[in-house]
C-alpha positions in Angstrom: -31.3 -41.9 15.5 -33.4 -44.7 17.9 -36.2 -43.1 20.0 -38.0 -44.7 23.3 -40.8 -43.4 25.7 -39.5 -43.6 28.8 -36.8 -42.5 30.9 -33.9 -43.9 32.8 -32.1 -45.1 29.9 -28.9 -44.0 32.1 -30.2 -46.6 35.1 -30.3 -49.3 32.4 -27.5 -49.4 30.8 -25.9 -49.0 34.0 -28.0 -52.6 35.5 -27.1 -54.4 31.3 -23.3 -53.0 32.5 -23.0 -54.0 36.3 -24.5 -57.9 34.9 -22.4 -60.6 35.7 -23.8 -62.8 33.0 -24.2 -62.1 29.4 -26.0 -65.0 27.1 -29.7 -64.2 26.8 -31.5 -61.0 27.4 -34.7 -59.9 25.9 -37.3 -57.2 25.9 -40.7 -56.8 26.2 -42.1 -54.4 24.7 -39.6 -52.3 22.2 -41.7 -50.3 20.2 -39.2 -48.2 18.8 -36.1 -49.8 20.2 -34.2 -47.5 22.5 -34.1 -50.2 25.4 -32.5 -53.2 23.4 -30.2 -50.7 22.0 -29.3 -49.9 25.4 -28.9 -53.4 26.5 -26.9 -54.3 23.4 -24.5 -51.6 24.1 -23.9 -51.8 28.1 -24.4 -55.9 28.2 -23.4 -57.4 25.2 -25.0 -60.6 25.6 -24.6 -63.4 22.5 -27.9 -63.0 22.3 -30.9 -60.6 22.4 -34.5 -61.2 22.3 -37.5 -58.5 21.4 -41.1 -59.2 21.8 -43.9 -56.8 20.2 -47.1 -57.6 18.2 -47.2 -54.0 16.5 -50.0 -53.7 14.4 -51.4 -51.1 16.7 -53.3 -53.2 19.1 -56.4 -52.5 20.6 -55.8 -53.7 24.6 -56.2 -52.1 28.2 -52.7 -50.9 29.1 -53.1 -50.1 32.7 -54.9 -51.0 35.5 -57.4 -48.3 35.8 -57.8 -47.3 32.6 -60.6 -48.5 29.4 -58.6 -50.0 26.8 -57.2 -48.3 23.9 -55.6 -48.1 20.5 -51.9 -47.8 20.9 -49.9 -46.5 17.8 -47.2 -49.1 17.5 -47.4 -48.8 13.7 -45.8 -51.8 11.2 -43.4 -48.7 9.6 -42.3 -48.4 13.5 -41.4 -52.2 13.4 -39.9 -51.7 9.7 -38.4 -48.8 11.0 -36.8 -50.8 14.1 -35.4 -53.5 12.3 -33.5 -51.2 9.4 -31.9 -49.5 12.7 -31.7 -52.6 14.4 -29.3 -54.2 11.5 -25.9 -54.0 12.6 -26.6 -56.2 16.2 -26.4 -59.4 14.4 -27.3 -61.0 17.5 -30.4 -59.4 18.0 -33.9 -60.8 17.5 -37.4 -59.7 16.8 -40.4 -61.7 18.3 -43.0 -60.2 15.8 -45.8 -62.0 18.4 -47.3 -61.1 21.7 -46.2 -61.9 25.3 -48.6 -64.4 25.7 -47.9 -66.1 22.5 -44.1 -65.7 22.7 -45.0 -67.6 26.0 -47.2 -70.0 25.0 -44.6 -70.8 22.5 -41.5 -71.3 23.9 -41.8 -73.2 26.4 -37.8 -74.4 26.5 -36.1 -71.0 25.8 -33.8 -69.8 28.2 -32.1 -69.2 30.6 -32.5 -65.8 30.7 -29.7 -63.7 32.1 -31.1 -59.6 32.1 -35.7 -59.5 30.8 -36.7 -55.7 30.3 -40.2 -55.5 31.2 -41.9 -52.6 29.0 -44.7 -54.2 27.2 -48.3 -54.5 29.2 -48.4 -52.4 31.9 -51.4 -53.8 33.9 -50.6 -56.1 37.0 -52.0 -59.2 36.1 -49.3 -59.1 32.7 -46.7 -58.1 34.2 -46.8 -60.6 37.0 -48.0 -63.7 34.3 -44.1 -62.2 32.7 -42.1 -62.4 36.0 -43.1 -65.5 36.4 -42.9 -67.6 33.6 -39.3 -65.6 33.4 -38.3 -65.9 36.9 -38.6 -70.0 36.1 -36.1 -69.3 33.0 -33.5 -68.0 35.5 -30.4 -68.5 37.2 -28.5 -66.7 40.4 -27.5 -63.4 38.9 -30.5 -62.5 36.5 -32.0 -59.3 36.0 -34.8 -57.8 35.5 -35.8 -54.3 35.1 -39.3 -53.4 35.4 -40.2 -50.0 33.5 -43.2 -47.0 34.8 -43.3 -49.6 37.8 -45.2 -46.9 39.2 -48.3 -47.7 37.4 -49.1 -51.4 38.0 -48.7 -53.2 42.0 -44.8 -53.4 41.8 -45.2 -54.3 45.7 -46.9 -57.5 44.3 -44.3 -58.4 41.8 -41.2 -58.1 44.1 -42.9 -60.0 46.7 -44.3 -63.1 44.2 -40.7 -63.0 43.0 -39.5 -63.7 46.6 -39.9 -67.2 45.9 -37.9 -67.1 43.1 -35.2 -65.5 45.2 -35.2 -62.2 43.9 -34.4 -58.8 45.6 -34.4 -55.2 44.7 -31.0 -54.2 44.3 -31.8 -50.2 43.2 -34.8 -48.3 42.1 -35.4 -45.0 40.2 -38.2 -43.1 40.1 -39.5 -45.1 36.7 -37.4 -48.0 36.1 -36.6 -50.8 38.8 -34.4 -53.3 39.2 -34.1 -56.8 41.1 -31.7 -59.5 41.2 -31.8 -63.5 41.8 -29.4 -63.7 44.7 -29.3 -67.8 44.6 -31.1 -71.1 42.7 
């Protein structure tokens, strides 16, 4: 059974199901796969990309904490690939978000992105801008654990790409691009 490490997967499912575009979706920070599975089950995109380096990396995860090693094991990655084997439109990019963004300049456009990787404001902002440059009208961005970083600054920055807040829960928030 595929697990998750967060809450409000019901909101993620709702926002994916209500999305009007269904070509390419992405999740940064796949872990055990419940976010990607939820997107795949409800959005039914042509292609879904998961980005996660695994390998128990040592890094600073939040703005106001020191660095530490998360339990993202290679065993977890192998289990994820087994659990997601029936999803032919799922591709795991076994790398960091920065490696992905540096390598795949021509990726997109993206219809739906779930930001659940690093939870430092600067990292989430970097990701949001990169994906905003590869978005179109109707693209939805869902941010997990948005109260742990400066979501106000991220949302304000995304206004330059015509994103506005669609809805928020206690843990997840959804922004949608209103126009091109």
